[in-house]
Structure formats: structure tokens, C-alpha cells
N, C-alpha and C positions, 0 to 999 in steps of 0.2 A: 584461390586464396581463401574464400569463404569456407570451402570444404575442409581445408587445412585447419582453420580455426575451430570448426565443429569437431573434427577428429581430436584436436588438442583438448577441447573442452570435455569430450567423452573420456579421454584418458585421465584428465584431472579428476573427474567425477568418480571414476573407477578406483583410482588411488585413494581418494578421500574415503570411499566406502571400505576399502581394505584396511586403512589406518583406523577407521572408526569401529570396525567389527569387534575387536577385543574389548572395547569399552562400552558396548551397548548395554550389557547388564547393569553396569554402574550408572549409566545415563538413565536407565529405566527407574532405578530406585531413587536417584536424585530428583527426577521429575515427579515421582509420587510424593516425595517429601515436600517439594515446593507447592504442589497442589493443596496439601494440608495446611501449609503456612500462609499462602497467599489468599486473601479473601476473594470470593466469587462476586465480581462486580457485574451489574446489569448493563445491557446495551442502552444507549441514549434513546430518549423519547422524541416524538415529533419529527419524523423522518421526511417531512415535506415542508418547504418554506419558500419565501421570496426575499431576496436581498435587493435593496435599492441603492442606486448611485447617489452620491452627494450632489451631483449635477442633474438637473432635470433633463430627461431624455426619454423619448418614446420607444427606443430600441429595446426589444425583448429577446432574452436568451434563455434556453432551457437546458438544464444539466441533469444527467443521470449519474448517480454515484453507486459503484459496485465494489464488493470486497468482503474482507474478513472482519475481525474484531476492531481493527483500527478504523475502518470505514463505518462500522456499526456504532462507533462512539463509546466503546467501553472505557470508562475512566472519567467521562463527563456526563452531566445530567441531560442536556439537550443537544440535539444534532447541530444547532446553530453555533455551538461552542466547539464543535469537532471539525473534522476534515472537510466535509461537504459544505456545511454552513459557512465556515471561514473562507473556503475557496470561492464560494458564490459571492460573498461580500467583497472580496478582493477583486474578483472578476467584474463585478458590477462597477466598481470605481475605476478600474483600468480601462473599461470599455464604455463608460458613461451609459450604462444600461440597467434595466431591471432584470434580475436573474432568478428564475424559479429553479428549484432543485428537489430531486426525489432520491431517497436512499433505499437501496436494496442490498443489504449486507447482513451477515450473520457471524457471530463469534464461532471460531472453530472450523470455518469453511475453507476448503482448498479451492484452487482454480476450477477443478472438475465439478465440485459441488455447486459453486456459483453458477456455472454453465448449466448444470442439470436441474437445479432446484430453484434458483432465483430468477433466471431469465424468463421462464414461462409465466412468472407472476407479474411481470411488468405490464401495466395497463396502458400507459401512454404510448401513442403511435409515432411520436416525433421528438427527437432531442438534437440539440446543436453540438453539445459536447458530452462525452462520456469519460468520467474519471474513474480509475480503478486502482485499488490498493490490495495487493496480494503478495504471498511469498512466505510469510511466517509459518503458517500451518503446513505448507508443502515442505518447508525446511525441517520442521519438527518431525515429520514423517520420513525424512531422508529420501524424498522423492528423487528418482534419477532424472538427470537433466533432459534426456530425450523425451521421456513421458511428460515432464513439465512443459517442454516446448510444444508438444502435441496438444496438451490441454489449453495452452494459451492461444495457439493457432485456431483451435475449434471455437474458442470464445470469441476471438476477433472475427472469424468467418460468420458466426451467427449474428453478432452485433452489426456487421457490415450488411448482412442480408435484411435485417430489420430496420436499420437506420443508415442507409447508404451514404448520406451526406454528412454524418456526424464525425467530428474529430474525436479520436480515441487517445487518451493519455494515461499512462501508467505512472503511479507514484514510485519514488525510490524504494528499494528493498528495505525492510525494517532493520533498525540498528541493533540486532540481537547481541552483538559483542559489547553493547553498552548496558544491557539489562542488569540492574543491581541485584535482582533476586536469583540470577543464574550463577552456578558454580563456574570456576575457571574452565573445567572440562566441557561444560555445556556451551559456554561462550565460544570456545575454540572449535568444537566439532560442528555445532549447529551454525555458528557464525561463518565458518568456512563454506558450509553448504549454501547459505544465503548468498555468498559471493559467487559461487558457481551458478546458482539459479539466476542471479542477476545478469551474469554474462550470457546465459542462455536466452534470457528475456531480451537483451539488447540485440541479439542476432535475429530473433523472431520479429521484432518490431521495426525492422528496416523496410518499411513500405509506406506508400503515400498516406498522409493524413493520420499516421499513427506515431505516437511519441512515447519515449521512456526517459524519465528524469533519472539518469544513472549515477548522479553524484552520491558518493558515500556519506551517510549521515554520521557525524561525530559531534558529541556534546561540546568538546573543546572548541570546535569551529564555531558553533552556535554562540557560545559564551563570548568569544572574541568579537563576533559581529554585534552582539547586543551591548557589549561594553558595560556589563553589569555582573555582579557577583551572584552566581547561582551554584548550588550543589547539584550533584548528579541526581539526587533523589527528587529535586524540584521538577525534573522532566518526566517523572513517572508517577502514576496514581497508585500503583500497588507493587512496584518493583519490576513490572513487566509491561503493562499497558501505559500508553502515553497519558500525561497530565494535560490539562487545558493549555498550559504554556507550550507544550510540545506540539499538540494538534494545531494550534494557531500559527506557530513558527513554521511548521512543516507545510501547512496549506498555503501560507503566504509565499514561501519559496517556490512551491509548485505553480502557483498562479503566475508569478513573474517569469518562470521558466517557459511556460506554455505561451504566455503573451509575447515573449521575445521570438519564439518559434513561429508564431502565426503572423507576425508583423515585421 
């Protein structure tokens, strides 16, 4: 059954590539135009921190955060406002613990680059939880799903060898189809690629103590949950990268998802 799903996924990926091929020159020029219009935002600062629970408790938890621009906090000033810091704060309160966190992430990095260039830089020898946010840059490069799965498998294998007892958790794939700065064509082609890579990630992460929050992010769903009036632009800092509102909403959902999985 699993082999059948993989074959189906490869066929979908091949069809997606064949459909996309005639539009690649258009995508190229649209991407260049967006780069000129969208401001180049810096990554967040202060990639290490500690979050404390509102309840006094001596329990200590250590988190490693890995990924691309979303984990690098592009769109907010400090990491404590982004995915890692917000996740740590929520995790501290959910577990009545103090949670230390360290971020190793770079804007523009793929899964392969995170594995090759960031993992060797990690100094700490022990982590309890590893949170990972990847997928956008691999989708932008139209990475084929088999290569993507191999890159994720290598990443997991290396993390397992370094931190054998750590829980590994992947954030949802980025909501590219919601990006205000993208054209309809970019949303369609790259958005479909994100969905295919997400399905590939789901198959790879079917192993003990590895989790993938596969719920599709839609702004309409978030607005309904918040019961407040927000515009799509409120969720983005520059039309592509998340705003503080998005980072914190996303991280809180991820913390609740993982807490339910582990309890």
C-alpha cells in the first residue's frame, strides 16, 4: 500500500512538472519582478533564549530550531517573536517547565543546505525537542519529490545519530497559495509543488518519535478561529514572509499539536 502511494506521488510530481514546464520562463520573470518590489528583510536577532512557565517548576527542556527564512524569523525583529521563541513560550506553559531554545536557520536554505551547512555548526550536545520548518525554498526550486524525501531522510538520520532521544517535529508546509505578493500562476504552480512535497514529507516521517503537522494553513481558517477581523495583508510582513501575528499563531498551533501527540 505504501509503495502504491509513493508511485502515485511520483506520477503526480511528474505531471506537475510537465504542466509547469511551458510556464517556467514566465515564472522566472515574475519572480525577478517580485524581488525588485519586495523589500529585503533581515533575519531576526537573538537566536538563543529561555522561556519560563507561569507556574514555578524545576523541569527543564531544551529545543533546537532548524529551517529556512520562517525559522530564521524574517519579518520580525527578535526570535522571541517568531516561531522558535513563541513555540518555546507555549511549550513552557503547556509543560510547566523552563524551555531553552537555540535557532540555526538561514533565509533561502533548502533541506539539503540545512543538513550540510547548519548541522555542523550546532554546538550543544543535547536537545529534548527539535522543531523544523522547511519546504518553501525546495518548492521554489521545483525540487522533485524523491530528492526531497532523500534530503529529509538524511536530515532525520543525522539528527537521530546526534540526538537519539530527541523528539523531531516538522511544521506544516508554508501557505504559498496565500502569499499576497505572488501572481496567480506562481500560487498555482509553486503552491501545488508545496502540496506534493508535503505529501512526500508525510510518508517519510512515519517513524517513532518523528512528527509532521500536516494540516493545511489557510488564512480564512485562522480568522474564523480568532473571531476577529483581519485582512490577508495582516498575516504577512512583506507579502511573502510571515508577520508577527502569523508566526505566533502558527507556533501556538504547532505546540498544541505536538503536546497532544506526546501526551
